[in-house]
C-alpha positions as CSV (number, residue, x, y, z in Angstrom):
1,M,90.0,108.6,119.2
2,Y,90.0,105.3,121.0
3,M,87.1,102.9,120.6
4,N,87.0,102.3,124.4
5,D,85.0,105.0,126.2
6,K,87.1,104.4,129.4
7,I,90.2,105.9,127.7
8,I,90.6,109.7,127.6
9,E,93.2,111.3,125.3
10,Y,95.2,114.4,126.2
11,Y,97.4,116.4,123.8
12,E,99.5,118.2,126.3
13,L,101.5,116.8,129.1
14,P,103.2,118.8,132.0
15,F,106.7,117.5,132.6
16,E,109.4,119.0,134.8
17,N,108.5,122.7,134.5
18,D,107.8,122.2,130.8
19,L,104.8,121.4,128.6
20,I,105.1,118.6,126.1
21,K,102.9,119.1,123.0
22,P,102.4,117.0,119.8
23,G,105.6,117.1,117.7
24,D,108.0,117.6,120.6
25,K,111.0,115.2,120.6
26,L,111.6,112.9,123.6
27,K,114.2,110.6,124.9
28,I,112.9,107.5,126.7
29,R,114.8,105.6,129.5
30,N,116.5,102.4,128.5
31,V,115.4,102.8,124.8
32,R,117.6,103.9,122.0
33,G,116.5,106.6,119.6
34,V,114.4,109.8,119.6
35,F,110.7,109.8,119.6
36,V,108.1,112.3,118.6
37,F,105.2,112.8,121.1
38,M,101.7,112.4,119.7
39,K,99.3,112.1,122.6
40,M,98.8,110.9,126.2
41,A,96.1,108.4,127.1
42,H,94.5,107.7,130.5
43,N,92.5,104.5,131.1
44,M,90.0,105.5,133.8
45,Q,89.1,101.8,134.6
46,L,92.7,100.6,135.2
47,N,94.1,104.0,136.3
48,R,97.0,103.8,133.9
49,Q,98.6,106.5,131.8
50,W,100.8,106.2,128.7
51,I,102.1,108.2,125.8
52,D,101.9,107.4,122.2
53,C,105.0,108.2,120.2
54,R,106.6,107.7,116.8
55,N,110.3,106.8,116.3
56,I,112.0,109.4,114.1
57,A,114.5,106.9,112.5
58,T,112.2,104.0,111.7
59,G,108.7,105.6,111.8
60,E,107.3,102.9,114.0
61,F,104.6,103.8,116.6
62,K,105.3,102.9,120.2
63,S,103.7,103.5,123.6
64,F,105.5,104.2,126.9
65,Y,104.5,104.8,130.4
66,V,104.7,108.5,131.4
67,H,107.3,107.7,134.1
68,D,109.7,106.4,131.4
69,I,110.3,109.8,129.9
70,K,113.9,110.8,130.3
71,K,114.0,114.3,128.8
72,V,112.5,116.6,126.3
73,I,114.8,117.7,123.4
74,R,114.5,121.4,122.7
75,P,116.4,123.2,120.0
76,K,119.3,125.2,121.2
77,K,118.9,129.0,121.3
78,S,121.2,131.1,119.3
79,R,123.2,133.8,121.1
80,A,122.3,137.4,120.7
81,K,124.6,139.4,118.5
82,K,126.6,142.1,120.2
83,I,126.1,145.5,118.8
84,A,129.3,147.5,118.2
85,K,129.3,151.0,119.8
């Protein structure tokens, strides 16, 4: 929770026909590494939105603007096994 009452936190973010939730892995434009989404914040006074993330490799916390998200990393789905007849 932020100390400023003008800032509202959200824990879900709609992004390109998907829903980003805390713990989802993201790639950010022009930044190396993979980040874990924690939350999105919106400053009502300045009308700015950003996301708070954690770098997987270093563990550092970073914030990025929402428009800098490149893609969401989802685990690959395994193929269904064919049943022999």
